[in-house]
C-alpha atoms as one frame of an Amber mdcrd trajectory, in Angstrom:
protein
  -4.028 -25.838 210.144  -2.333 -26.547 206.827   0.481 -25.098 204.625   1.633
 -24.445 201.176  -2.297 -24.967 199.709  -1.565 -24.517 195.867  -4.836 -22.975
 194.263  -4.706 -21.958 190.346  -6.854 -19.426 189.122  -5.900 -16.887 186.855
  -2.453 -17.735 188.086  -1.203 -20.406 190.375  -0.384 -19.375 193.749   0.859
 -21.220 196.875  -0.301 -19.895 200.235   2.015 -20.029 203.232  -0.280 -20.991
 206.194  -4.224 -21.317 206.295  -6.129 -22.266 209.635  -9.360 -24.400 208.810
 -12.215 -24.339 211.632 -14.746 -27.021 210.834 -13.009 -27.604 207.605 -13.228
 -24.317 206.322 -10.521 -21.709 205.638 -10.995 -18.784 207.970  -7.595 -17.136
 208.603  -4.942 -16.811 206.141  -1.140 -16.231 207.369   1.368 -14.680 205.006
   4.945 -14.844 206.140   7.785 -12.714 204.754  11.381 -12.910 205.713  12.947
 -10.600 208.343  13.758  -7.281 207.244  11.157  -6.985 204.527   8.381  -4.622
 204.765   4.971  -5.703 205.926   3.132  -4.080 203.444   4.627  -6.627 200.882
   2.654  -9.450 202.574  -0.411  -7.166 202.713   0.021  -6.541 198.681   0.536
 -10.326 198.383  -2.705 -11.243 199.822  -4.364  -8.975 197.621  -2.797 -10.537
 194.700  -3.928 -14.036 196.015  -7.539 -12.610 196.411  -7.491 -11.282 192.828
  -5.615 -14.344 191.122  -6.903 -17.554 192.954  -9.258 -17.176 195.928 -12.108
 -17.950 193.608 -10.814 -21.027 192.208 -11.685 -24.355 193.768 -15.318 -23.703
 194.324 -14.719 -20.301 195.830 -13.469 -22.095 199.119 -11.247 -19.317 200.099
 -14.196 -16.882 200.033 -14.884 -17.986 203.723 -11.865 -16.187 204.888 -12.537
 -13.955 207.819  -9.130 -12.632 208.865  -5.724 -12.164 207.470  -2.291 -12.373
 209.464   0.868 -10.843 208.035   4.320 -11.112 209.525   7.982 -10.571 208.854
   8.927 -12.383 212.173   9.454  -9.112 213.965   6.278  -7.477 213.273   2.900
  -9.304 213.197  -0.454  -7.641 212.366  -4.169  -9.035 211.539  -7.033  -7.384
 209.691 -10.446  -8.428 208.229 -11.149  -9.642 205.103 -12.763  -7.260 202.657
 -12.915  -6.747 198.693  -9.548  -5.797 197.492 -10.220  -2.281 196.033 -11.412
  -1.364 199.579  -8.696  -2.562 201.794  -6.584  -0.289 203.345  -3.182  -0.878
 205.084  -4.275   1.717 207.748  -6.988  -1.069 208.820  -4.300  -3.542 209.993
  -3.843  -3.872 213.425  -1.200  -5.154 216.095  -2.421  -7.322 218.853  -1.901
  -6.249 222.435  -2.169  -7.710 225.791  -4.603  -6.615 228.597  -2.141  -4.321
 229.852  -1.896  -2.695 226.504   1.565  -4.025 225.773   1.958  -4.558 222.101
   2.481  -8.066 220.903   4.541  -7.918 217.420   6.663 -11.072 217.541   5.060
 -13.996 215.420   5.637 -16.409 218.284   4.315 -14.358 220.824   1.253 -13.402
 218.579   0.582 -16.954 217.810   0.314 -17.813 221.650  -1.857 -14.966 222.230
  -4.073 -14.245 219.165  -4.309 -17.670 217.628  -4.926 -19.385 221.064  -8.050
 -21.411 220.085 -10.579 -19.664 222.622  -9.374 -15.993 221.512  -9.279 -16.918
 217.897 -12.745 -18.520 217.962 -13.863 -15.353 219.895 -12.632 -13.059 217.334
 -14.355 -14.911 214.603 -17.694 -15.519 215.972 -17.950 -12.397 218.054 -15.713
  -9.729 217.518 -15.836  -9.244 213.715 -18.817  -6.775 212.749 -20.504  -6.532
 209.344 -20.797  -2.826 208.864 -24.429  -2.996 206.873 -24.343   0.482 205.567
 -20.597   0.097 203.996 -21.026  -3.533 203.694 -17.501  -4.059 205.131 -16.094
  -6.291 207.816 -14.570  -4.779 210.920 -12.320  -6.409 213.260 -12.174  -5.131
 217.001  -8.934  -3.799 218.025  -7.281  -5.366 221.075  -8.694  -2.788 223.775
 -11.854  -2.895 222.283 -11.891  -6.905 222.658 -10.701  -6.670 226.104 -13.199
  -3.930 227.008 -16.335  -5.876 225.795 -14.893  -9.093 227.471 -14.749  -7.337
 230.566 -18.186  -5.917 230.571 -19.853  -9.209 229.759 -17.396 -11.046 232.460
 -18.674  -8.343 235.172 -22.468  -8.725 234.152 -22.393 -12.502 234.425 -20.163
 -12.994 237.516 -20.691  -9.611 239.676 -23.290  -6.886 240.192 -20.530  -4.223
 240.143 -20.390  -1.164 237.966 -17.451  -0.107 235.883 -16.041   2.588 233.268
 -14.086   2.387 230.126 -11.599   5.202 229.638 -11.189   5.835 225.928  -9.795
   8.311 223.799 -11.155  10.061 220.854 -11.093   8.336 217.726 -10.627   4.775
 219.511 -14.132   3.158 218.298 -16.054   3.874 221.092 -19.297   3.416 219.437
 -18.340   0.019 218.100 -17.191  -1.026 221.247 -20.432  -0.057 223.201 -22.343
  -1.561 220.438 -20.670  -5.105 220.579 -21.023  -5.135 224.475 -24.779  -4.107
 224.271 -25.315  -6.938 221.229 -23.791  -9.451 223.470 -25.460  -8.717 226.454
 -29.003  -8.508 224.866 -28.135 -12.182 224.193 -27.919 -12.979 227.830 -31.124
 -14.707 229.440 -30.208 -13.094 232.785 -30.585  -9.516 231.179 -33.907  -7.943
 230.785 -32.875  -5.221 228.608 -29.573  -3.192 227.666 -30.000   0.934 227.892
 -27.513   3.071 226.060 -27.854   6.403 227.304 -26.295   9.688 225.775 -26.524
  13.254 227.126 -27.941  15.244 224.059 -30.657  14.721 221.212 -28.207  15.174
 218.314 -26.112  12.055 220.153 -29.450  10.028 220.364 -30.149  10.221 216.551
 -26.297   9.868 215.812 -25.705   6.685 218.211 -28.990   5.036 216.797 -27.692
   5.891 213.228 -24.427   4.310 214.069 -25.905   1.450 215.820 -28.276   0.508
 213.229 -25.543   0.573 210.571 -23.568  -2.396 212.433 -27.145  -4.217 212.665
 -30.004  -3.077 210.548 -32.980  -2.503 212.960 -31.086  -3.285 216.140 -32.736
   0.133 217.585 -35.999   1.895 217.297 -35.599   5.688 217.858 -37.099   6.873
 220.892 -38.968  10.247 219.715 -40.418  11.230 222.953 -40.594   9.933 226.405
 -44.080   8.016 225.584 -42.036   5.930 223.079 -39.350   5.344 225.752 -41.749
   3.927 228.243 -43.463   1.522 225.756 -40.062   0.397 224.622 -39.336  -0.522
 228.563 -42.668  -2.407 228.723 -42.263  -4.458 225.412 -39.778  -6.748 224.392
 -37.465  -4.388 222.801 -33.819  -5.749 224.108 -31.778  -2.695 223.271 -32.839
   0.943 224.022 -30.940   3.978 223.109 -32.261   7.195 224.556 -31.618  10.610
 226.121 -30.695  11.172 229.785 -33.255  13.732 229.850 -36.111  11.267 228.310
 -34.846   8.460 231.017 -35.056  11.117 234.043 -38.602  12.272 232.824 -39.630
   8.550 232.448 -38.852   7.744 236.178 -39.937  10.825 237.637 -43.172  12.134
 235.765 -46.244  10.965 237.580 -47.822  10.172 234.236 -45.320   7.396 233.499
 -44.674   6.090 236.955 -47.313   3.508 236.882 -46.004   2.121 233.497 -42.349
   2.062 234.828 -43.052   0.725 238.370 -42.798  -2.942 237.348 -39.179  -2.299
 236.090 -37.643  -1.602 239.318 -36.235  -4.738 240.177 -35.751  -6.128 236.454
 -32.161  -6.902 235.669 -30.641  -4.554 233.608 -27.420  -3.141 232.221 -27.049
   0.817 231.526 -24.322   2.054 229.325 -23.610   5.826 229.826 -21.918   7.694
 226.993 -19.465  10.310 228.049 -20.570   9.503 231.928 -18.135  12.148 233.375
 -20.809  14.863 232.216 -24.136  12.952 233.254 -23.362  10.411 236.058 -23.494
  12.924 239.215 -25.805  14.999 241.131 -29.712  14.739 241.398 -30.090  12.908
 238.170 -27.785  10.074 238.860 -29.229   9.711 242.388 -32.754   9.617 240.881
 -31.636   6.766 238.583 -30.022   4.714 241.045 -32.725   5.021 243.708 -35.293
   3.983 240.945 -33.536   1.065 239.551 -32.708  -1.435 242.176 -31.040  -4.123
 240.126 -28.995  -2.574 237.344 -25.518  -2.466 236.304 -23.979   0.558 234.937
 -21.141   1.304 232.771 -19.899   4.459 231.624 -17.661   5.344 228.600 -15.439
   8.733 229.031 -12.477  10.481 227.897 -12.388  12.649 230.888 -12.990  10.315
 234.082 -13.483  12.126 237.340 -11.094  11.256 240.473 -11.101  12.906 243.792
  -8.712  15.567 242.226 -10.847  17.038 239.522 -14.231  15.947 241.435 -17.166
  18.403 241.658 -17.916  18.997 245.442 -21.429  19.132 247.210 -22.460  21.636
 249.866 -20.519  19.669 252.422 -17.372  19.660 250.665 -17.493  15.887 249.714
 -17.206  14.400 246.209 -20.857  14.420 244.386 -22.288  10.991 243.699 -21.007
   9.568 240.460 -20.756   6.304 238.666 -17.700   4.976 240.026 -18.207   6.202
 243.677 -17.955   4.056 246.569 -17.122   0.274 246.864 -18.077   0.281 242.986
 -15.267   2.125 241.844 -13.134   0.560 239.171  -9.579   1.632 238.928  -8.783
   3.666 235.820  -6.837   2.473 232.642  -4.349   4.533 230.506  -3.966   5.107
 226.992  -7.689   4.347 226.019  -7.390   0.691 227.031 -10.299  -1.123 229.211
 -10.401  -0.135 232.810 -12.468  -3.060 233.908 -10.072  -5.755 235.050 -10.873
  -9.645 234.625 -12.242 -11.403 237.862 -11.210 -14.835 236.762  -8.176 -16.211
 235.177  -8.555 -17.853 231.700  -7.966 -21.635 231.602  -4.486 -22.387 230.032
  -5.669 -24.007 227.074  -3.076 -24.461 224.619  -3.797 -23.517 220.914  -3.457
 -26.417 218.247  -1.800 -23.452 216.167   1.383 -23.803 218.008   3.842 -20.956
 217.732   6.726 -23.294 217.580   5.197 -24.761 214.540   4.616 -21.154 213.066
   8.261 -20.208 213.923   9.638 -23.362 212.242   7.718 -22.569 209.164   8.826
 -18.981 209.203  12.643 -20.393 209.626  12.185 -22.739 206.796  10.786 -19.844
 204.473  13.651 -17.631 205.637  15.979 -20.658 204.322  14.285 -20.621 200.752
């Protein structure tokens, strides 16, 4: 970490704090005194970009993240062309209980901790291929993906993510699927939607995050071929999946997948993960983990009942149930504690820099 770097381009600028990773400036922090609007710091980083970031062999073109703070409020956002930045795309960080972290020192302790920051830069910034924009995941997306990956690595339990409309569910599910396809322990990741229009829409959105990441399953025969070949990520409808495991013409090809380690991610699982279809999937695949995304989780008080008056089978039933979350944050709880590794970006150092700036 360094501070007060001076670069001269169209104008001479002196940057507040720069975090370097392997010698490259990847995070730029702009500090304003207490009482000033956060947007002043946002606008200043834009001016730096126009006036001097291209100087010095364009080293600051490697920036991935900006952090802006007035001491009381602190936010982060991804680096994008100045004319395509929007203050609405700056985010507060939060802890795993969805408690906002706004104070600079607390933000530095949590977000700038070296393990968290390295994960954000290497895993949780996504290039939207269609729009050619960087997208930094919000905290609840970060924790949701972390818990899914952690659960797959350490357990065989299922779970669900209780999200809200407009919370970026597609980006969360894509990132979880992308990371899991890179695991040597997972044979395939299957993202299941319940309508054909959502099948097309999801494939389009997934491919906008990573071009060519998903091949369309135009019919059940295509889906079965994708199960047989080395396609790592499949997006399909519940209806095609149901046909693939119940139609006699496909059973021979699907038989070898019964015990393969796979992860199924269900979109709007409250609509699809109950009754005979759910039972057929769980009976056929003996070694899969299932994760559902829902805005309307089903609990005992609102569950459909079967003929015996008992709750119908569901994704979160029995011993595999995961406690719900509130306000769109992830429902999967960590199974292990993070090691207490202190960051070289000490909150005390940032606070002292901020205090000196207030005196200047």
